[in-house]
Phi, psi and omega in degrees: 000319179298319177296321179299315179296315180298315179294318179298314179296322177299313181296318179299311179298314181297314181293321181296319186273330187259345185239016177290149179293139177287142181236154174287128177257129175289141179223170176200086175207161179263145175221183179224154180287131182277324188260160179280348174220123184229121175280128177253124190253163180285344179206177186275075177168158181290345178284347178275147182291155177282128177275314177200168183234129170277134178244039178212144179270153173075008180294130177286139178220153176266127175275121184252342174197165181228144173212119183052240178251034177237145177242134170272130184239160172232131182266183183294345177260000180088004176287144178237158176177182186246139175226152175296141179301331181292345180267002179244152173232148179276001174294121187276135172231155177239153181238137174290122178215098188222152173292339177280156178290322179234145179238132179280141172247119189258157178287336176225170184276054171202152186285353178272352181278173183292140176278123181275314179216155167248111191258137174281161174301147176079001171292138182252132178233156177285129177289125177245338179158167180218155167241203185297322186239344189232155170233144174262131180229167178238123177230124178050051177064014174244137177259145178192172184254138177227140177297140182303324183290357175252012186233150169243133172116003182273000000 
């Protein structure tokens, strides 16, 4: 009888943990596209149709949920879709996204410092860190500071 109870409890525990239905987990973090071409799908699997294709590497995206080995992402235009986790990297990049045509990148985190670059919208830089109002990024081997309100992905 003792063995029967032990086996029954083991099976109940095993079945509950290993055969439970997978659920979508909400997330909220930034990642970047790993590949130079990324299919974004309507659902979490290759059986779902492709909604759109990114044709650029290192584009920052917000991960908004996870299911199995798929991530639902939101891009800088607010479009959403699903990509395989293998197509994302947690290496952070930032994208210039500003109402102005050009955005200054400064040598220090103030507008009185020297301008290092004048960046067009959609230029991607490597994320190095942020403070309350500014982020330091690396573009073409030069480091500089850009106001947060001109960036996507921080």
